[in-house]
C-alpha positions in Angstrom: -7.8 -66.5 -0.2 -7.7 -70.2 0.8 -10.8 -69.7 2.9 -12.6 -67.9 0.0 -11.7 -70.7 -2.4 -12.9 -73.3 0.1 -16.2 -71.5 0.5 -16.7 -71.1 -3.2 -15.9 -74.7 -3.9 -18.3 -75.8 -1.2 -21.1 -73.6 -2.7 -20.6 -75.0 -6.1 -20.5 -78.6 -4.8 -23.7 -77.9 -2.9 -25.5 -76.4 -5.9 -24.5 -79.4 -8.0 -26.0 -81.8 -5.5 -29.3 -80.0 -5.0 -32.3 -81.1 -7.2 -33.5 -78.6 -9.8 -36.5 -76.6 -8.7 -39.7 -77.7 -10.4 -41.5 -75.1 -12.5 -45.1 -74.4 -11.5 -47.7 -73.3 -14.0 -51.2 -72.0 -13.1 -53.9 -73.3 -15.4 -57.2 -71.4 -15.4 -60.4 -73.2 -16.4 -63.8 -71.7 -16.8 -65.9 -74.6 -15.5 -66.7 -75.9 -12.0 -64.4 -78.4 -10.3 -67.0 -81.1 -10.6 -67.3 -80.6 -14.4 -65.8 -83.4 -16.4 -63.6 -81.0 -18.4 -62.1 -79.7 -15.1 -61.7 -83.2 -13.7 -59.9 -84.2 -16.9 -57.7 -81.1 -16.6 -56.6 -82.1 -13.2 -55.8 -85.7 -14.3 -53.8 -84.1 -17.2 -51.9 -82.0 -14.6 -51.1 -85.1 -12.6 -49.9 -86.9 -15.7 -47.6 -84.0 -16.6 -46.1 -83.9 -13.1 -45.3 -87.7 -13.3 -44.3 -87.6 -16.9 -41.8 -84.7 -16.4 -40.3 -86.4 -13.4 -41.6 -83.5 -11.3 -39.9 -80.8 -13.4 -43.3 -79.3 -14.3 -46.2 -78.9 -11.9 -49.6 -77.6 -13.1 -52.1 -76.1 -10.6 -55.6 -76.1 -12.0 -57.9 -73.3 -11.0 -61.5 -74.2 -11.9 -64.8 -72.2 -12.0 -63.2 -69.1 -13.5 -61.5 -68.5 -10.1 -58.2 -67.3 -11.5 -59.5 -65.7 -14.7 -63.1 -65.5 -15.9 -63.9 -67.5 -19.0 -63.8 -64.6 -21.4 -60.4 -63.5 -19.9 -58.5 -66.8 -20.3 -57.3 -66.5 -23.9 -55.9 -63.1 -23.4 -54.3 -64.1 -20.2 -52.4 -67.0 -21.9 -51.6 -65.0 -25.0 -50.0 -62.2 -22.9 -48.2 -64.6 -20.5 -50.3 -63.8 -17.4 -51.0 -67.6 -17.4 -48.8 -70.1 -19.2 -51.6 -72.6 -19.9 -55.4 -72.7 -19.8 -58.6 -74.1 -21.2 -61.3 -72.2 -23.1 -64.3 -73.0 -25.3 -63.0 -72.8 -28.8 -66.1 -71.2 -30.4 -66.0 -68.4 -27.8 -63.4 -66.9 -30.1 -65.6 -66.8 -33.2 -65.7 -63.0 -33.0 -62.0 -62.9 -33.4 -62.1 -65.3 -36.4 -65.2 -67.0 -37.7 -63.1 -70.2 -38.3 -63.2 -70.9 -34.6 -66.9 -71.5 -35.0 -66.4 -74.6 -37.2 -67.7 -76.8 -34.4 -70.9 -74.7 -34.0 -72.3 -75.1 -37.5 -75.8 -76.4 -36.6 -76.5 -80.0 -37.6 -73.2 -80.4 -39.5 -71.8 -82.8 -36.8 -74.5 -83.9 -34.4 -72.8 -87.0 -32.9 -69.4 -87.9 -31.5 -68.1 -89.8 -34.5 -69.0 -86.9 -36.8 -67.5 -84.4 -34.3 -64.2 -86.3 -34.4 -64.1 -86.3 -38.2 -64.9 -82.6 -38.3 -62.1 -81.9 -35.9 -59.7 -84.0 -37.9 -60.2 -81.8 -41.0 -60.4 -78.5 -39.2 -57.4 -79.1 -36.9 -54.6 -77.9 -39.2 -56.4 -74.6 -39.9 -57.1 -74.0 -36.2 -53.5 -74.8 -35.2 -52.4 -72.3 -37.7 -54.6 -69.6 -36.2 -53.4 -70.3 -32.7 -49.7 -70.2 -33.9 -50.3 -66.7 -35.2 -51.4 -65.8 -31.6 -48.3 -67.2 -30.1 -50.2 -70.3 -28.8 -49.5 -74.0 -28.9 -52.5 -76.4 -29.0 -52.3 -79.4 -26.6 -55.7 -81.1 -26.7 -59.4 -80.7 -27.3 -62.4 -82.5 -25.8 -66.0 -82.2 -27.1 -69.0 -81.4 -24.9 -72.1 -83.7 -25.2 -74.6 -82.7 -28.0 -76.5 -79.4 -27.3 -80.2 -79.1 -26.5 -82.5 -76.2 -25.5 -83.4 -75.5 -21.9 -86.7 -73.6 -21.2 -89.2 -73.0 -18.5 -92.2 -74.0 -20.6 -93.2 -76.3 -23.3 -91.8 -75.5 -26.8 -93.7 -76.4 -30.0 -92.0 -74.0 -32.4 -89.5 -71.1 -32.5 -92.5 -68.7 -31.9 -92.5 -69.8 -28.3 -89.0 -68.3 -27.9 -90.1 -64.8 -29.0 -88.9 -62.2 -26.4 -87.3 -64.8 -24.2 -83.9 -63.8 -22.7 -81.6 -66.4 -24.1 -78.2 -67.0 -22.6 -75.4 -67.0 -25.3 -71.9 -68.3 -24.8 -70.5 -67.7 -28.3 -71.4 -65.9 -31.6 -73.4 -68.9 -32.8 -75.7 -69.0 -29.8 -76.2 -65.3 -30.0 -77.2 -65.6 -33.7 -79.5 -68.5 -32.9 -81.3 -66.4 -30.4 -81.8 -63.6 -32.9 -83.2 -66.0 -35.5 -85.6 -67.4 -32.9 -86.7 -63.8 -32.1 -85.3 -64.3 -28.6 -83.0 -61.8 -26.7 -79.4 -62.9 -26.5 -77.6 -62.2 -23.2 -73.9 -63.0 -22.9 -73.3 -65.1 -19.7 -70.4 -67.2 -18.7 -71.1 -70.7 -17.3 -69.9 -69.7 -13.8 -72.5 -67.0 -13.7 -75.4 -69.0 -15.2 -77.1 -70.1 -11.9 -77.4 -66.5 -10.7 -78.6 -65.3 -14.1 -81.4 -67.9 -14.1 -82.3 -67.1 -10.4 -82.6 -63.4 -11.1 -84.3 -63.6 -14.5 -81.4 -62.2 -16.4 -81.6 -65.4 -18.5 -84.7 -67.6 -19.1 -83.5 -70.1 -21.6 -80.3 -71.3 -23.3 -78.8 -74.1 -25.5 -76.2 -76.3 -24.0 -75.5 -79.9 -23.1 -76.9 -82.0 -20.2 -73.5 -81.3 -18.5 -74.2 -77.6 -18.0 -77.7 -78.3 -16.8 -76.4 -80.8 -14.2 -73.5 -78.7 -13.1 -75.7 -75.6 -12.6 -78.7 -77.5 -11.2 -81.0 -75.7 -13.6 -84.0 -77.8 -12.5 -84.2 -75.2 -9.7 -85.3 -72.6 -12.3 -86.2 -74.4 -15.6 -88.6 -77.3 -16.5 -87.8 -78.5 -20.0 -84.8 -79.7 -22.0 -85.2 -80.4 -25.7 -82.7 -82.7 -27.3 -81.7 -80.9 -30.5 -78.2 -82.3 -31.0 -77.3 -79.1 -32.8 -73.5 -79.4 -32.4 -70.8 -80.6 -30.1 -68.6 -77.6 -29.1 -65.0 -78.2 -28.1 -63.0 -77.0 -25.2 -59.3 -76.8 -25.9 -56.1 -76.5 -23.8 -53.4 -74.2 -25.1 -50.0 -73.0 -24.0 -48.2 -69.7 -24.4 -45.5 -70.3 -27.0 -42.8 -68.4 -25.1 -43.6 -70.5 -22.0 -43.5 -73.6 -24.2 -40.1 -72.7 -25.6 -38.7 -72.2 -22.1 -39.4 -75.8 -21.1 -37.0 -78.7 -21.2 -37.5 -81.3 -24.0 -38.7 -83.7 -21.3 -41.4 -81.4 -20.1 -42.5 -80.7 -23.6 -42.8 -84.4 -24.3 -44.8 -84.9 -21.1 -47.2 -82.1 -22.2 -47.7 -83.7 -25.6 -48.1 -87.2 -24.3 -50.4 -86.3 -21.5 -52.4 -84.0 -23.9 -53.0 -86.9 -26.2 -54.1 -89.0 -23.3 -56.4 -86.2 -22.0 -58.0 -85.9 -25.4 -58.8 -89.6 -25.4 -60.0 -90.0 -21.8 -61.9 -86.7 -21.9 -63.8 -87.7 -25.0 -64.6 -91.1 -23.6 -65.9 -89.5 -20.4 -68.1 -87.1 -22.4 -69.6 -90.0 -24.2 -70.1 -92.0 -21.0 -71.8 -89.1 -19.2 -74.1 -88.0 -22.1 -77.1 -90.2 -21.2 -76.3 -90.0 -17.5 -76.7 -86.2 -17.5 -80.1 -86.6 -19.2 -81.1 -89.1 -16.5 -80.1 -86.7 -13.8 -82.2 -83.9 -15.3 -85.2 -86.3 -15.4 -84.7 -87.5 -11.9 -84.7 -83.9 -10.7 -88.1 -83.2 -12.2 -87.3 -81.9 -15.7 -89.1 -82.9 -18.8 -86.5 -84.3 -21.2 -87.6 -85.0 -24.8 -86.4 -84.8 -28.4 -87.2 -81.7 -30.4 -89.9 -82.8 -32.9 -92.4 -81.4 -35.3 -92.4 -77.7 -36.0 -89.8 -77.0 -33.4 -87.4 -79.4 -35.1 -88.2 -77.9 -38.5 -87.7 -74.4 -37.3 -84.3 -75.4 -35.8 -83.2 -77.0 -39.0 -84.2 -73.9 -41.0 -82.2 -71.7 -38.5 -79.3 -74.1 -39.0 -79.3 -73.7 -42.7 -79.2 -69.9 -42.4 -76.4 -70.0 -39.9 -74.4 -72.4 -42.1 -74.7 -70.1 -45.1 -73.6 -67.2 -43.0 -70.6 -69.1 -41.6 -69.5 -70.1 -45.1 -69.8 -66.6 -46.3 -67.7 -65.3 -43.4 -65.0 -68.0 -43.8 -64.9 -68.1 -47.6 -62.9 -70.8 -49.4 -61.2 -72.0 -46.2 -64.5 -72.7 -44.5 -65.9 -74.4 -47.6 -62.9 -76.6 -47.8 -63.4 -77.8 -44.3 -67.1 -78.6 -44.9 -66.3 -80.3 -48.2 -63.5 -82.4 -46.7 -65.8 -83.4 -43.8 -68.6 -84.4 -46.0 -66.3 -86.4 -48.3 -65.2 -88.7 -45.5 
């Protein structure tokens, strides 16, 4: 009995002197490791490890390598992954409100995008809470433009063109241009262009640079239609299981990631366009009939979004315009 007591006491003493094991979270992201969103996510993970004193380690999996882009939300919601990043407007089919940042020409620049997010945030956080999710931070993409393999002078030039869509807004835009929408994730875009599955799309200079689209396309038209946001979210059950210190680290590092990620997006905006030019693409503003057609399409899409979201959507637009 004395031997047993001695062994038990030794085991307890040893356990008390051992450091607590760090919790490790896998964080799926849809975009390439070289993309500024993914780079920002990795910096966020490093911040959390340091801020939590090593209690929480986050391993970033870029390029849709752990879960494909369209699988990430469900993976987090069901606890298959405790944290992850997704394009917010990709969930517009679940609730039209998620498309607040894809209303054409409502917020065409970074300052406007920040103001729109400020008024929409409480509503979005409420939607996420209903899905057992906690919002950590969001970062906008640079303004969106149209990629094509020919000169565009009006929407008539898009008739019958296979147009890559990444959310409900881009699919609807394709329909209004008489193009053919095809749903393609960013990680699959290069192959889709190479095989002719897609021939055109609307996105920022970042996507064009990341996917080297100059190998397949010749023109990028600066439309500045909107600035879609990526957001990082946490499964609420996983969140509740953390220590207060780890939660604080996630909040603080999330706030920092929102700030640094947005600054990086702004910094890279013109640089991306320069890279497209230097690789042989024609980069120019959408003007004349093409611009007029895009504005008209935007008006139709805005009316449709407001109809789908009702008073809640109108309140966001009104609050944004009142600032």
